[in-house]
C-alpha positions as CSV (number, residue, x, y, z in Angstrom):
1,X,33.3,6.2,-5.5
2,X,32.1,5.8,-1.9
3,X,32.7,2.7,0.1
4,X,29.7,0.3,0.5
5,X,28.7,-0.5,4.1
6,X,26.7,-3.6,4.9
7,X,24.6,-4.3,8.0
8,X,23.1,-7.7,9.0
9,X,20.0,-8.5,10.9
10,X,19.4,-12.1,11.9
11,X,16.3,-13.9,13.1
12,X,16.5,-17.3,14.7
13,X,13.3,-19.4,15.1
14,X,13.2,-22.4,17.4
15,X,10.4,-24.8,16.4
16,X,8.7,-27.6,18.2
17,X,8.2,-31.0,16.7
18,X,5.2,-29.7,14.8
19,X,7.2,-26.8,13.4
20,X,5.4,-24.2,15.5
21,X,7.6,-21.4,16.8
22,X,8.6,-21.8,20.5
23,X,11.2,-19.1,20.6
24,X,12.2,-16.1,18.4
25,X,15.4,-14.2,18.8
26,X,17.0,-11.5,16.8
27,X,20.3,-9.8,16.5
28,X,21.4,-6.5,14.9
29,X,25.1,-5.9,15.7
30,X,25.0,-2.3,14.4
31,X,22.1,-1.6,16.8
32,X,23.8,-3.3,19.8
33,X,21.2,-6.1,19.8
34,X,22.4,-9.7,20.4
35,X,20.0,-12.6,20.5
36,X,17.1,-10.6,22.1
37,X,13.9,-12.6,22.7
38,X,10.8,-11.7,20.9
39,X,7.3,-13.1,21.0
40,X,6.2,-12.1,17.5
41,X,7.5,-10.6,14.2
42,X,6.2,-9.4,10.9
43,X,8.5,-8.9,8.0
44,X,7.4,-7.5,4.6
45,X,9.7,-7.5,1.6
46,X,8.8,-5.8,-1.7
47,X,9.5,-7.9,-4.9
48,X,9.5,-5.2,-7.6
49,X,9.8,-7.8,-10.4
50,X,6.4,-9.2,-9.7
51,X,5.0,-6.1,-7.9
52,X,4.2,-8.2,-4.9
53,X,4.8,-8.1,-1.1
54,X,6.4,-11.2,0.4
55,X,5.6,-11.7,4.1
56,X,6.8,-13.7,7.1
57,X,4.5,-13.5,10.1
58,X,5.6,-15.5,13.1
59,X,4.6,-15.6,16.8
60,X,5.5,-18.0,19.5
61,X,2.8,-20.3,20.9
62,X,3.0,-18.6,24.3
63,X,2.3,-15.1,22.9
64,X,-0.6,-13.8,25.0
65,X,-3.6,-12.6,23.0
66,X,-3.7,-9.2,24.8
67,X,-0.1,-8.6,23.7
68,X,-0.9,-9.7,20.2
69,X,-3.6,-7.1,20.0
70,X,-1.2,-4.4,21.2
71,X,1.4,-5.7,18.8
72,X,-1.0,-5.3,15.9
73,X,-2.1,-1.8,17.0
74,X,1.4,-0.5,17.3
75,X,2.3,-2.1,14.0
76,X,-0.6,-0.4,12.3
77,X,0.3,3.0,13.8
78,X,3.9,2.5,12.7
79,X,2.7,1.7,9.2
80,X,0.6,4.9,9.0
81,X,3.7,6.9,10.1
82,X,5.9,5.2,7.6
83,X,3.3,5.7,4.8
84,X,3.2,9.4,5.6
85,X,7.0,9.7,5.5
86,X,7.4,7.6,2.3
87,X,4.6,9.2,0.3
88,X,3.9,12.6,1.8
89,X,0.2,11.7,1.5
90,X,-1.1,13.4,4.6
91,X,-4.8,12.8,3.9
92,X,-4.4,9.0,3.5
93,X,-2.0,8.8,6.5
94,X,-4.6,10.7,8.6
95,X,-7.3,8.2,7.4
96,X,-5.0,5.3,8.5
97,X,-4.4,7.0,11.9
98,X,-8.2,7.4,12.3
99,X,-8.5,3.6,11.7
100,X,-5.8,3.0,14.3
101,X,-7.8,4.9,16.8
102,X,-11.0,3.0,15.9
103,X,-9.0,-0.3,16.2
104,X,-7.7,0.6,19.7
105,X,-11.2,1.7,20.8
106,X,-12.9,-1.5,19.6
107,X,-10.2,-3.6,21.3
108,X,-10.4,-1.4,24.4
109,X,-6.7,-0.8,24.2
110,X,-7.0,2.9,25.2
111,X,-7.2,3.6,28.9
């Protein structure tokens, strides 16, 4: 029997008096990350019992809108890439990538 290895990723959220995130930090010891600042995060977890995605979407109140648009675009591109690797569905992955291009064009993200 092989030995089980565990790895831990931590997220810390500092909230203001209204429970709005002021600061996000994350650590991943295996990746050499220790309390790195972040302005936003999106976490999706699949609950197979109820066939539902659970989500945590957080951003700090000082996250600039232009950075939020880039964050969303890059997240969508990464999701298309992950979808392709996970399903081998090239046609749908290409459709998702086309949408990413459209998204970037409409937000004038491409120079």
